[in-house]
HTML snippet that shows the backbone in 3Dmol.js (N, CA, C, O; Angstrom):
<script src="https://3Dmol.org/build/3Dmol-min.js"></script>
<div id="view" style="width:600px;height:400px;position:relative"></div>
<script>
const pdb = `
ATOM      1  N   MET A   1      43.383  -8.294 -29.409  1.00  0.00           N
ATOM      2  CA  MET A   1      43.378  -7.190 -30.346  1.00  0.00           C
ATOM      3  C   MET A   1      42.168  -6.301 -30.076  1.00  0.00           C
ATOM      4  O   MET A   1      41.069  -6.797 -29.831  1.00  0.00           O
ATOM      5  N   ILE A   2      42.370  -5.024 -30.121  1.00  0.00           N
ATOM      6  CA  ILE A   2      41.302  -4.070 -29.883  1.00  0.00           C
ATOM      7  C   ILE A   2      40.506  -3.887 -31.176  1.00  0.00           C
ATOM      8  O   ILE A   2      41.076  -3.733 -32.256  1.00  0.00           O
ATOM      9  N   LYS A   3      39.168  -3.907 -31.041  1.00  0.00           N
ATOM     10  CA  LYS A   3      38.299  -3.742 -32.207  1.00  0.00           C
ATOM     11  C   LYS A   3      37.341  -2.587 -31.972  1.00  0.00           C
ATOM     12  O   LYS A   3      36.809  -2.417 -30.875  1.00  0.00           O
ATOM     13  N   ASN A   4      37.129  -1.806 -33.002  1.00  0.00           N
ATOM     14  CA  ASN A   4      36.103  -0.784 -32.977  1.00  0.00           C
ATOM     15  C   ASN A   4      34.817  -1.461 -33.464  1.00  0.00           C
ATOM     16  O   ASN A   4      34.683  -1.755 -34.652  1.00  0.00           O
ATOM     17  N   TYR A   5      33.891  -1.704 -32.566  1.00  0.00           N
ATOM     18  CA  TYR A   5      32.675  -2.422 -32.934  1.00  0.00           C
ATOM     19  C   TYR A   5      31.766  -1.595 -33.836  1.00  0.00           C
ATOM     20  O   TYR A   5      30.879  -2.144 -34.489  1.00  0.00           O
ATOM     21  N   MET A   6      31.974  -0.294 -33.879  1.00  0.00           N
ATOM     22  CA  MET A   6      31.206   0.521 -34.805  1.00  0.00           C
ATOM     23  C   MET A   6      31.617   0.185 -36.241  1.00  0.00           C
ATOM     24  O   MET A   6      30.784   0.233 -37.146  1.00  0.00           O
ATOM     25  N   GLU A   7      32.893  -0.154 -36.460  1.00  0.00           N
ATOM     26  CA  GLU A   7      33.346  -0.565 -37.792  1.00  0.00           C
ATOM     27  C   GLU A   7      32.634  -1.839 -38.230  1.00  0.00           C
ATOM     28  O   GLU A   7      32.205  -1.951 -39.379  1.00  0.00           O
ATOM     29  N   ILE A   8      32.510  -2.780 -37.335  1.00  0.00           N
ATOM     30  CA  ILE A   8      31.825  -4.032 -37.643  1.00  0.00           C
ATOM     31  C   ILE A   8      30.375  -3.752 -38.005  1.00  0.00           C
ATOM     32  O   ILE A   8      29.847  -4.312 -38.966  1.00  0.00           O
ATOM     33  N   LEU A   9      29.733  -2.883 -37.231  1.00  0.00           N
ATOM     34  CA  LEU A   9      28.334  -2.552 -37.480  1.00  0.00           C
ATOM     35  C   LEU A   9      28.167  -1.824 -38.815  1.00  0.00           C
ATOM     36  O   LEU A   9      27.228  -2.107 -39.558  1.00  0.00           O
ATOM     37  N   VAL A  10      29.062  -0.897 -39.121  1.00  0.00           N
ATOM     38  CA  VAL A  10      29.002  -0.186 -40.406  1.00  0.00           C
ATOM     39  C   VAL A  10      29.181  -1.172 -41.561  1.00  0.00           C
ATOM     40  O   VAL A  10      28.486  -1.069 -42.572  1.00  0.00           O
ATOM     41  N   ASP A  11      30.093  -2.115 -41.423  1.00  0.00           N
ATOM     42  CA  ASP A  11      30.279  -3.138 -42.465  1.00  0.00           C
ATOM     43  C   ASP A  11      28.998  -3.934 -42.690  1.00  0.00           C
ATOM     44  O   ASP A  11      28.586  -4.147 -43.830  1.00  0.00           O
ATOM     45  N   GLU A  12      28.372  -4.372 -41.600  1.00  0.00           N
ATOM     46  CA  GLU A  12      27.138  -5.153 -41.710  1.00  0.00           C
ATOM     47  C   GLU A  12      26.030  -4.354 -42.393  1.00  0.00           C
ATOM     48  O   GLU A  12      25.366  -4.847 -43.305  1.00  0.00           O
ATOM     49  N   VAL A  13      25.842  -3.121 -41.943  1.00  0.00           N
ATOM     50  CA  VAL A  13      24.776  -2.279 -42.489  1.00  0.00           C
ATOM     51  C   VAL A  13      25.073  -1.939 -43.949  1.00  0.00           C
ATOM     52  O   VAL A  13      24.163  -1.940 -44.779  1.00  0.00           O
ATOM     53  N   PHE A  14      26.327  -1.649 -44.268  1.00  0.00           N
ATOM     54  CA  PHE A  14      26.692  -1.347 -45.654  1.00  0.00           C
ATOM     55  C   PHE A  14      26.368  -2.529 -46.564  1.00  0.00           C
ATOM     56  O   PHE A  14      25.811  -2.347 -47.646  1.00  0.00           O
ATOM     57  N   ASN A  15      26.713  -3.733 -46.129  1.00  0.00           N
ATOM     58  CA  ASN A  15      26.453  -4.921 -46.947  1.00  0.00           C
ATOM     59  C   ASN A  15      24.959  -5.155 -47.149  1.00  0.00           C
ATOM     60  O   ASN A  15      24.538  -5.607 -48.214  1.00  0.00           O
ATOM     61  N   GLU A  16      24.159  -4.847 -46.132  1.00  0.00           N
ATOM     62  CA  GLU A  16      22.705  -4.954 -46.278  1.00  0.00           C
ATOM     63  C   GLU A  16      22.183  -3.896 -47.255  1.00  0.00           C
ATOM     64  O   GLU A  16      21.317  -4.174 -48.085  1.00  0.00           O
ATOM     65  N   LEU A  17      22.720  -2.691 -47.141  1.00  0.00           N
ATOM     66  CA  LEU A  17      22.256  -1.575 -47.961  1.00  0.00           C
ATOM     67  C   LEU A  17      22.658  -1.727 -49.421  1.00  0.00           C
ATOM     68  O   LEU A  17      21.869  -1.414 -50.312  1.00  0.00           O
ATOM     69  N   LYS A  18      23.852  -2.196 -49.675  1.00  0.00           N
ATOM     70  CA  LYS A  18      24.323  -2.296 -51.060  1.00  0.00           C
ATOM     71  C   LYS A  18      23.528  -3.324 -51.862  1.00  0.00           C
ATOM     72  O   LYS A  18      23.449  -3.232 -53.087  1.00  0.00           O
ATOM     73  N   GLY A  19      22.949  -4.288 -51.184  1.00  0.00           N
ATOM     74  CA  GLY A  19      22.146  -5.283 -51.877  1.00  0.00           C
ATOM     75  C   GLY A  19      20.787  -4.774 -52.298  1.00  0.00           C
ATOM     76  O   GLY A  19      20.187  -5.304 -53.233  1.00  0.00           O
ATOM     77  N   SER A  20      20.293  -3.753 -51.618  1.00  0.00           N
ATOM     78  CA  SER A  20      18.943  -3.277 -51.907  1.00  0.00           C
ATOM     79  C   SER A  20      18.897  -1.913 -52.602  1.00  0.00           C
ATOM     80  O   SER A  20      17.827  -1.492 -53.042  1.00  0.00           O
ATOM     81  N   ASN A  21      20.013  -1.223 -52.709  1.00  0.00           N
ATOM     82  CA  ASN A  21      20.040   0.114 -53.317  1.00  0.00           C
ATOM     83  C   ASN A  21      21.123   0.201 -54.376  1.00  0.00           C
ATOM     84  O   ASN A  21      22.010  -0.648 -54.462  1.00  0.00           O
ATOM     85  N   GLU A  22      21.027   1.245 -55.175  1.00  0.00           N
ATOM     86  CA  GLU A  22      22.063   1.494 -56.176  1.00  0.00           C
ATOM     87  C   GLU A  22      23.221   2.237 -55.522  1.00  0.00           C
ATOM     88  O   GLU A  22      23.163   3.443 -55.281  1.00  0.00           O
ATOM     89  N   ILE A  23      24.263   1.483 -55.248  1.00  0.00           N
ATOM     90  CA  ILE A  23      25.464   2.058 -54.659  1.00  0.00           C
ATOM     91  C   ILE A  23      26.626   1.712 -55.583  1.00  0.00           C
ATOM     92  O   ILE A  23      26.682   0.621 -56.149  1.00  0.00           O
ATOM     93  N   CYS A  24      27.544   2.648 -55.726  1.00  0.00           N
ATOM     94  CA  CYS A  24      28.707   2.425 -56.572  1.00  0.00           C
ATOM     95  C   CYS A  24      29.372   1.095 -56.221  1.00  0.00           C
ATOM     96  O   CYS A  24      29.476   0.727 -55.051  1.00  0.00           O
ATOM     97  N   LYS A  25      29.811   0.396 -57.237  1.00  0.00           N
ATOM     98  CA  LYS A  25      30.476  -0.879 -57.010  1.00  0.00           C
ATOM     99  C   LYS A  25      31.995  -0.726 -56.970  1.00  0.00           C
ATOM    100  O   LYS A  25      32.713  -1.695 -56.721  1.00  0.00           O
ATOM    101  N   ASP A  26      32.476   0.475 -57.211  1.00  0.00           N
ATOM    102  CA  ASP A  26      33.901   0.759 -57.191  1.00  0.00           C
ATOM    103  C   ASP A  26      34.440   0.632 -55.768  1.00  0.00           C
ATOM    104  O   ASP A  26      33.820   1.125 -54.826  1.00  0.00           O
ATOM    105  N   ILE A  27      35.576  -0.019 -55.606  1.00  0.00           N
ATOM    106  CA  ILE A  27      36.159  -0.269 -54.286  1.00  0.00           C
ATOM    107  C   ILE A  27      36.522   1.041 -53.574  1.00  0.00           C
ATOM    108  O   ILE A  27      36.399   1.140 -52.354  1.00  0.00           O
ATOM    109  N   VAL A  28      36.967   2.036 -54.335  1.00  0.00           N
ATOM    110  CA  VAL A  28      37.318   3.329 -53.734  1.00  0.00           C
ATOM    111  C   VAL A  28      36.069   3.984 -53.160  1.00  0.00           C
ATOM    112  O   VAL A  28      36.104   4.526 -52.055  1.00  0.00           O
ATOM    113  N   CYS A  29      34.970   3.939 -53.899  1.00  0.00           N
ATOM    114  CA  CYS A  29      33.711   4.513 -53.409  1.00  0.00           C
ATOM    115  C   CYS A  29      33.238   3.782 -52.152  1.00  0.00           C
ATOM    116  O   CYS A  29      32.763   4.404 -51.202  1.00  0.00           O
ATOM    117  N   LYS A  30      33.372   2.473 -52.160  1.00  0.00           N
ATOM    118  CA  LYS A  30      32.971   1.664 -51.002  1.00  0.00           C
ATOM    119  C   LYS A  30      33.739   2.098 -49.759  1.00  0.00           C
ATOM    120  O   LYS A  30      33.147   2.289 -48.696  1.00  0.00           O
ATOM    121  N   HIS A  31      35.056   2.253 -49.888  1.00  0.00           N
ATOM    122  CA  HIS A  31      35.870   2.676 -48.752  1.00  0.00           C
ATOM    123  C   HIS A  31      35.546   4.104 -48.330  1.00  0.00           C
ATOM    124  O   HIS A  31      35.538   4.409 -47.137  1.00  0.00           O
ATOM    125  N   ASP A  32      35.279   4.983 -49.297  1.00  0.00           N
ATOM    126  CA  ASP A  32      34.917   6.361 -48.980  1.00  0.00           C
ATOM    127  C   ASP A  32      33.593   6.420 -48.209  1.00  0.00           C
ATOM    128  O   ASP A  32      33.464   7.176 -47.246  1.00  0.00           O
ATOM    129  N   ILE A  33      32.624   5.626 -48.632  1.00  0.00           N
ATOM    130  CA  ILE A  33      31.327   5.600 -47.950  1.00  0.00           C
ATOM    131  C   ILE A  33      31.500   5.167 -46.504  1.00  0.00           C
ATOM    132  O   ILE A  33      30.966   5.799 -45.593  1.00  0.00           O
ATOM    133  N   LYS A  34      32.245   4.091 -46.295  1.00  0.00           N
ATOM    134  CA  LYS A  34      32.459   3.592 -44.932  1.00  0.00           C
ATOM    135  C   LYS A  34      33.239   4.600 -44.088  1.00  0.00           C
ATOM    136  O   LYS A  34      32.928   4.796 -42.913  1.00  0.00           O
ATOM    137  N   ALA A  35      34.248   5.240 -44.680  1.00  0.00           N
ATOM    138  CA  ALA A  35      35.051   6.209 -43.935  1.00  0.00           C
ATOM    139  C   ALA A  35      34.223   7.415 -43.515  1.00  0.00           C
ATOM    140  O   ALA A  35      34.331   7.881 -42.380  1.00  0.00           O
ATOM    141  N   ILE A  36      33.400   7.920 -44.424  1.00  0.00           N
ATOM    142  CA  ILE A  36      32.560   9.076 -44.096  1.00  0.00           C
ATOM    143  C   ILE A  36      31.565   8.710 -42.999  1.00  0.00           C
ATOM    144  O   ILE A  36      31.364   9.477 -42.057  1.00  0.00           O
ATOM    145  N   ALA A  37      30.944   7.542 -43.122  1.00  0.00           N
ATOM    146  CA  ALA A  37      29.988   7.110 -42.106  1.00  0.00           C
ATOM    147  C   ALA A  37      30.676   6.968 -40.745  1.00  0.00           C
ATOM    148  O   ALA A  37      30.152   7.431 -39.732  1.00  0.00           O
ATOM    149  N   LEU A  38      31.844   6.330 -40.724  1.00  0.00           N
ATOM    150  CA  LEU A  38      32.560   6.132 -39.454  1.00  0.00           C
ATOM    151  C   LEU A  38      33.028   7.448 -38.842  1.00  0.00           C
ATOM    152  O   LEU A  38      33.075   7.579 -37.619  1.00  0.00           O
ATOM    153  N   ASN A  39      33.373   8.417 -39.677  1.00  0.00           N
ATOM    154  CA  ASN A  39      33.786   9.719 -39.155  1.00  0.00           C
ATOM    155  C   ASN A  39      32.627  10.470 -38.512  1.00  0.00           C
ATOM    156  O   ASN A  39      32.842  11.389 -37.722  1.00  0.00           O
ATOM    157  N   ASN A  40      31.394  10.079 -38.849  1.00  0.00           N
ATOM    158  CA  ASN A  40      30.213  10.728 -38.286  1.00  0.00           C
ATOM    159  C   ASN A  40      29.543   9.896 -37.208  1.00  0.00           C
ATOM    160  O   ASN A  40      28.436  10.215 -36.775  1.00  0.00           O
ATOM    161  N   LEU A  41      30.202   8.834 -36.772  1.00  0.00           N
ATOM    162  CA  LEU A  41      29.685   7.977 -35.709  1.00  0.00           C
ATOM    163  C   LEU A  41      30.744   7.838 -34.621  1.00  0.00           C
ATOM    164  O   LEU A  41      31.939   7.900 -34.909  1.00  0.00           O
ATOM    165  N   PRO A  42      30.318   7.652 -33.378  1.00  0.00           N
ATOM    166  CA  PRO A  42      31.309   7.506 -32.303  1.00  0.00           C
ATOM    167  C   PRO A  42      31.946   6.116 -32.325  1.00  0.00           C
ATOM    168  O   PRO A  42      31.266   5.126 -32.594  1.00  0.00           O
ATOM    169  N   PRO A  43      33.253   6.040 -32.042  1.00  0.00           N
ATOM    170  CA  PRO A  43      33.886   4.720 -31.950  1.00  0.00           C
ATOM    171  C   PRO A  43      33.391   4.007 -30.696  1.00  0.00           C
ATOM    172  O   PRO A  43      33.089   4.645 -29.687  1.00  0.00           O
ATOM    173  N   VAL A  44      33.310   2.681 -30.766  1.00  0.00           N
ATOM    174  CA  VAL A  44      32.845   1.895 -29.613  1.00  0.00           C
ATOM    175  C   VAL A  44      33.814   0.752 -29.375  1.00  0.00           C
ATOM    176  O   VAL A  44      34.012  -0.104 -30.237  1.00  0.00           O
ATOM    177  N   TYR A  45      34.416   0.750 -28.195  1.00  0.00           N
ATOM    178  CA  TYR A  45      35.322  -0.304 -27.780  1.00  0.00           C
ATOM    179  C   TYR A  45      34.786  -0.912 -26.493  1.00  0.00           C
ATOM    180  O   TYR A  45      34.202  -0.215 -25.664  1.00  0.00           O
ATOM    181  N   PHE A  46      34.985  -2.202 -26.334  1.00  0.00           N
ATOM    182  CA  PHE A  46      34.539  -2.874 -25.122  1.00  0.00           C
ATOM    183  C   PHE A  46      35.748  -3.196 -24.253  1.00  0.00           C
ATOM    184  O   PHE A  46      36.847  -3.441 -24.749  1.00  0.00           O
ATOM    185  N   LYS A  47      35.515  -3.188 -22.935  1.00  0.00           N
ATOM    186  CA  LYS A  47      36.567  -3.555 -21.997  1.00  0.00           C
ATOM    187  C   LYS A  47      36.906  -5.024 -22.167  1.00  0.00           C
ATOM    188  O   LYS A  47      36.121  -5.799 -22.713  1.00  0.00           O
ATOM    189  N   TYR A  48      38.064  -5.388 -21.700  1.00  0.00           N
ATOM    190  CA  TYR A  48      38.560  -6.754 -21.843  1.00  0.00           C
ATOM    191  C   TYR A  48      37.610  -7.786 -21.244  1.00  0.00           C
ATOM    192  O   TYR A  48      37.454  -8.883 -21.781  1.00  0.00           O
ATOM    193  N   ASN A  49      36.981  -7.433 -20.138  1.00  0.00           N
ATOM    194  CA  ASN A  49      36.116  -8.395 -19.453  1.00  0.00           C
ATOM    195  C   ASN A  49      34.661  -8.350 -19.923  1.00  0.00           C
ATOM    196  O   ASN A  49      33.796  -8.948 -19.283  1.00  0.00           O
ATOM    197  N   SER A  50      34.379  -7.667 -21.008  1.00  0.00           N
ATOM    198  CA  SER A  50      33.016  -7.625 -21.556  1.00  0.00           C
ATOM    199  C   SER A  50      32.681  -8.988 -22.153  1.00  0.00           C
ATOM    200  O   SER A  50      33.533  -9.666 -22.727  1.00  0.00           O
ATOM    201  N   THR A  51      31.432  -9.364 -22.003  1.00  0.00           N
ATOM    202  CA  THR A  51      31.010 -10.668 -22.504  1.00  0.00           C
ATOM    203  C   THR A  51      30.670 -10.599 -23.991  1.00  0.00           C
ATOM    204  O   THR A  51      30.435  -9.524 -24.543  1.00  0.00           O
ATOM    205  N   ASP A  52      30.652 -11.756 -24.617  1.00  0.00           N
ATOM    206  CA  ASP A  52      30.245 -11.819 -26.023  1.00  0.00           C
ATOM    207  C   ASP A  52      28.794 -11.380 -26.172  1.00  0.00           C
ATOM    208  O   ASP A  52      28.412 -10.822 -27.201  1.00  0.00           O
ATOM    209  N   GLY A  53      27.989 -11.630 -25.149  1.00  0.00           N
ATOM    210  CA  GLY A  53      26.588 -11.214 -25.172  1.00  0.00           C
ATOM    211  C   GLY A  53      26.442  -9.709 -25.240  1.00  0.00           C
ATOM    212  O   GLY A  53      25.584  -9.202 -25.963  1.00  0.00           O
ATOM    213  N   GLU A  54      27.267  -8.988 -24.499  1.00  0.00           N
ATOM    214  CA  GLU A  54      27.230  -7.522 -24.533  1.00  0.00           C
ATOM    215  C   GLU A  54      27.626  -6.999 -25.912  1.00  0.00           C
ATOM    216  O   GLU A  54      27.026  -6.054 -26.425  1.00  0.00           O
ATOM    217  N   LYS A  55      28.624  -7.610 -26.491  1.00  0.00           N
ATOM    218  CA  LYS A  55      29.078  -7.198 -27.819  1.00  0.00           C
ATOM    219  C   LYS A  55      28.014  -7.494 -28.869  1.00  0.00           C
ATOM    220  O   LYS A  55      27.759  -6.672 -29.750  1.00  0.00           O
ATOM    221  N   LYS A  56      27.396  -8.665 -28.775  1.00  0.00           N
ATOM    222  CA  LYS A  56      26.342  -9.046 -29.725  1.00  0.00           C
ATOM    223  C   LYS A  56      25.129  -8.132 -29.559  1.00  0.00           C
ATOM    224  O   LYS A  56      24.510  -7.742 -30.549  1.00  0.00           O
ATOM    225  N   ALA A  57      24.788  -7.789 -28.322  1.00  0.00           N
ATOM    226  CA  ALA A  57      23.665  -6.885 -28.068  1.00  0.00           C
ATOM    227  C   ALA A  57      23.919  -5.523 -28.704  1.00  0.00           C
ATOM    228  O   ALA A  57      22.998  -4.905 -29.238  1.00  0.00           O
ATOM    229  N   PHE A  58      25.154  -5.057 -28.647  1.00  0.00           N
ATOM    230  CA  PHE A  58      25.504  -3.787 -29.293  1.00  0.00           C
ATOM    231  C   PHE A  58      25.236  -3.866 -30.792  1.00  0.00           C
ATOM    232  O   PHE A  58      24.642  -2.958 -31.373  1.00  0.00           O
ATOM    233  N   LEU A  59      25.680  -4.959 -31.411  1.00  0.00           N
ATOM    234  CA  LEU A  59      25.548  -5.104 -32.858  1.00  0.00           C
ATOM    235  C   LEU A  59      24.103  -5.304 -33.297  1.00  0.00           C
ATOM    236  O   LEU A  59      23.762  -4.996 -34.439  1.00  0.00           O
ATOM    237  N   LEU A  60      23.256  -5.807 -32.424  1.00  0.00           N
ATOM    238  CA  LEU A  60      21.866  -6.104 -32.791  1.00  0.00           C
ATOM    239  C   LEU A  60      20.861  -5.047 -32.350  1.00  0.00           C
ATOM    240  O   LEU A  60      19.678  -5.146 -32.678  1.00  0.00           O
ATOM    241  N   ASP A  61      21.313  -4.044 -31.613  1.00  0.00           N
ATOM    242  CA  ASP A  61      20.408  -3.008 -31.118  1.00  0.00           C
ATOM    243  C   ASP A  61      19.724  -2.296 -32.290  1.00  0.00           C
ATOM    244  O   ASP A  61      20.382  -1.701 -33.144  1.00  0.00           O
ATOM    245  N   ARG A  62      18.406  -2.369 -32.309  1.00  0.00           N
ATOM    246  CA  ARG A  62      17.624  -1.859 -33.452  1.00  0.00           C
ATOM    247  C   ARG A  62      17.811  -0.355 -33.671  1.00  0.00           C
ATOM    248  O   ARG A  62      18.025   0.079 -34.803  1.00  0.00           O
ATOM    249  N   GLN A  63      17.735   0.428 -32.623  1.00  0.00           N
ATOM    250  CA  GLN A  63      17.863   1.879 -32.767  1.00  0.00           C
ATOM    251  C   GLN A  63      19.255   2.260 -33.265  1.00  0.00           C
ATOM    252  O   GLN A  63      19.400   3.151 -34.102  1.00  0.00           O
ATOM    253  N   ARG A  64      20.263   1.589 -32.750  1.00  0.00           N
ATOM    254  CA  ARG A  64      21.639   1.867 -33.184  1.00  0.00           C
ATOM    255  C   ARG A  64      21.801   1.528 -34.666  1.00  0.00           C
ATOM    256  O   ARG A  64      22.433   2.280 -35.406  1.00  0.00           O
ATOM    257  N   ARG A  65      21.234   0.399 -35.103  1.00  0.00           N
ATOM    258  CA  ARG A  65      21.322   0.001 -36.509  1.00  0.00           C
ATOM    259  C   ARG A  65      20.645   1.033 -37.417  1.00  0.00           C
ATOM    260  O   ARG A  65      21.131   1.327 -38.510  1.00  0.00           O
ATOM    261  N   ILE A  66      19.522   1.574 -36.951  1.00  0.00           N
ATOM    262  CA  ILE A  66      18.819   2.593 -37.724  1.00  0.00           C
ATOM    263  C   ILE A  66      19.681   3.857 -37.843  1.00  0.00           C
ATOM    264  O   ILE A  66      19.759   4.458 -38.915  1.00  0.00           O
ATOM    265  N   SER A  67      20.319   4.250 -36.755  1.00  0.00           N
ATOM    266  CA  SER A  67      21.196   5.428 -36.784  1.00  0.00           C
ATOM    267  C   SER A  67      22.376   5.211 -37.730  1.00  0.00           C
ATOM    268  O   SER A  67      22.746   6.106 -38.490  1.00  0.00           O
ATOM    269  N   VAL A  68      22.956   4.026 -37.676  1.00  0.00           N
ATOM    270  CA  VAL A  68      24.081   3.707 -38.555  1.00  0.00           C
ATOM    271  C   VAL A  68      23.614   3.651 -40.010  1.00  0.00           C
ATOM    272  O   VAL A  68      24.316   4.121 -40.906  1.00  0.00           O
ATOM    273  N   LEU A  69      22.453   3.088 -40.245  1.00  0.00           N
ATOM    274  CA  LEU A  69      21.888   3.034 -41.596  1.00  0.00           C
ATOM    275  C   LEU A  69      21.725   4.435 -42.173  1.00  0.00           C
ATOM    276  O   LEU A  69      22.027   4.672 -43.343  1.00  0.00           O
ATOM    277  N   ALA A  70      21.248   5.357 -41.349  1.00  0.00           N
ATOM    278  CA  ALA A  70      21.082   6.743 -41.806  1.00  0.00           C
ATOM    279  C   ALA A  70      22.428   7.356 -42.196  1.00  0.00           C
ATOM    280  O   ALA A  70      22.524   8.033 -43.220  1.00  0.00           O
ATOM    281  N   LYS A  71      23.454   7.127 -41.399  1.00  0.00           N
ATOM    282  CA  LYS A  71      24.780   7.690 -41.700  1.00  0.00           C
ATOM    283  C   LYS A  71      25.392   7.055 -42.946  1.00  0.00           C
ATOM    284  O   LYS A  71      26.023   7.739 -43.752  1.00  0.00           O
ATOM    285  N   VAL A  72      25.205   5.756 -43.098  1.00  0.00           N
ATOM    286  CA  VAL A  72      25.742   5.074 -44.281  1.00  0.00           C
ATOM    287  C   VAL A  72      25.002   5.551 -45.535  1.00  0.00           C
ATOM    288  O   VAL A  72      25.622   5.776 -46.574  1.00  0.00           O
ATOM    289  N   ALA A  73      23.695   5.703 -45.439  1.00  0.00           N
ATOM    290  CA  ALA A  73      22.908   6.174 -46.585  1.00  0.00           C
ATOM    291  C   ALA A  73      23.304   7.599 -46.966  1.00  0.00           C
ATOM    292  O   ALA A  73      23.420   7.910 -48.152  1.00  0.00           O
ATOM    293  N   GLU A  74      23.511   8.463 -45.978  1.00  0.00           N
ATOM    294  CA  GLU A  74      23.956   9.833 -46.263  1.00  0.00           C
ATOM    295  C   GLU A  74      25.316   9.821 -46.970  1.00  0.00           C
ATOM    296  O   GLU A  74      25.530  10.541 -47.945  1.00  0.00           O
ATOM    297  N   ALA A  75      26.226   8.991 -46.460  1.00  0.00           N
ATOM    298  CA  ALA A  75      27.557   8.901 -47.058  1.00  0.00           C
ATOM    299  C   ALA A  75      27.477   8.362 -48.481  1.00  0.00           C
ATOM    300  O   ALA A  75      28.187   8.838 -49.366  1.00  0.00           O
ATOM    301  N   ALA A  76      26.616   7.374 -48.703  1.00  0.00           N
ATOM    302  CA  ALA A  76      26.457   6.802 -50.045  1.00  0.00           C
ATOM    303  C   ALA A  76      25.906   7.845 -51.010  1.00  0.00           C
ATOM    304  O   ALA A  76      26.370   7.940 -52.146  1.00  0.00           O
ATOM    305  N   ASP A  77      24.929   8.622 -50.575  1.00  0.00           N
ATOM    306  CA  ASP A  77      24.388   9.686 -51.422  1.00  0.00           C
ATOM    307  C   ASP A  77      25.471  10.683 -51.803  1.00  0.00           C
ATOM    308  O   ASP A  77      25.571  11.097 -52.958  1.00  0.00           O
ATOM    309  N   LEU A  78      26.273  11.060 -50.832  1.00  0.00           N
ATOM    310  CA  LEU A  78      27.343  12.025 -51.065  1.00  0.00           C
ATOM    311  C   LEU A  78      28.385  11.485 -52.046  1.00  0.00           C
ATOM    312  O   LEU A  78      28.755  12.164 -53.003  1.00  0.00           O
ATOM    313  N   VAL A  79      28.847  10.278 -51.806  1.00  0.00           N
ATOM    314  CA  VAL A  79      29.911   9.692 -52.631  1.00  0.00           C
ATOM    315  C   VAL A  79      29.390   9.326 -54.019  1.00  0.00           C
ATOM    316  O   VAL A  79      30.027   9.644 -55.023  1.00  0.00           O
ATOM    317  N   CYS A  80      28.245   8.665 -54.082  1.00  0.00           N
ATOM    318  CA  CYS A  80      27.733   8.172 -55.368  1.00  0.00           C
ATOM    319  C   CYS A  80      27.222   9.296 -56.267  1.00  0.00           C
ATOM    320  O   CYS A  80      27.204   9.153 -57.490  1.00  0.00           O
ATOM    321  N   SER A  81      26.810  10.405 -55.674  1.00  0.00           N
ATOM    322  CA  SER A  81      26.338  11.520 -56.501  1.00  0.00           C
ATOM    323  C   SER A  81      27.492  12.193 -57.238  1.00  0.00           C
ATOM    324  O   SER A  81      27.283  12.808 -58.283  1.00  0.00           O
ATOM    325  N   SER A  82      28.697  12.084 -56.708  1.00  0.00           N
ATOM    326  CA  SER A  82      29.848  12.699 -57.360  1.00  0.00           C
ATOM    327  C   SER A  82      30.763  11.667 -58.005  1.00  0.00           C
ATOM    328  O   SER A  82      31.864  12.004 -58.441  1.00  0.00           O
ATOM    329  N   CYS A  83      30.324  10.426 -58.069  1.00  0.00           N
ATOM    330  CA  CYS A  83      31.135   9.354 -58.645  1.00  0.00           C
ATOM    331  C   CYS A  83      31.226   9.524 -60.165  1.00  0.00           C
ATOM    332  O   CYS A  83      30.218   9.724 -60.843  1.00  0.00           O
ATOM    333  N   THR A  84      32.431   9.441 -60.673  1.00  0.00           N
ATOM    334  CA  THR A  84      32.635   9.602 -62.115  1.00  0.00           C
ATOM    335  C   THR A  84      32.807   8.261 -62.824  1.00  0.00           C
ATOM    336  O   THR A  84      32.995   8.212 -64.040  1.00  0.00           O
ATOM    337  N   LYS A  85      32.743   7.187 -62.064  1.00  0.00           N
ATOM    338  CA  LYS A  85      32.992   5.855 -62.636  1.00  0.00           C
ATOM    339  C   LYS A  85      31.754   5.288 -63.338  1.00  0.00           C
ATOM    340  O   LYS A  85      31.864   4.391 -64.174  1.00  0.00           O
ATOM    341  N   ASN A  86      30.569   5.822 -62.987  1.00  0.00           N
ATOM    342  CA  ASN A  86      29.310   5.340 -63.563  1.00  0.00           C
ATOM    343  C   ASN A  86      29.175   3.832 -63.469  1.00  0.00           C
ATOM    344  O   ASN A  86      28.710   3.183 -64.406  1.00  0.00           O
ATOM    345  N   SER A  87      29.583   3.273 -62.334  1.00  0.00           N
ATOM    346  CA  SER A  87      29.526   1.822 -62.155  1.00  0.00           C
ATOM    347  C   SER A  87      28.449   1.429 -61.158  1.00  0.00           C
ATOM    348  O   SER A  87      28.627   0.497 -60.373  1.00  0.00           O
ATOM    349  N   LYS A  88      27.342   2.138 -61.194  1.00  0.00           N
ATOM    350  CA  LYS A  88      26.235   1.851 -60.282  1.00  0.00           C
ATOM    351  C   LYS A  88      25.517   0.607 -60.704  1.00  0.00           C
ATOM    352  O   LYS A  88      24.551   0.202 -60.057  1.00  0.00           O
TER     353      LYS A  88
END
`;
const viewer = $3Dmol.createViewer("view");
viewer.addModel(pdb, "pdb");
viewer.setStyle({}, {cartoon: {color: "spectrum"}});
viewer.zoomTo();
viewer.render();
</script>
């Protein structure tokens, strides 16, 4: 099965961010935040013969995580500022 590793990274960063910041707890807001972040990041797919080490290195790259964190935080600000559910 083909996987977009940027989705995995966004999920990881989102879960780290939601624990430390006030982010809407509504499931719709959660999906909107991830969708906006992913739309502003390039998709990343690995070739069939790529090693697990290469994939893990992608997910652990510090600079990439910082870039993804910035996009997720921007998306959260956008979505949560207009959230009408008040479930922060």
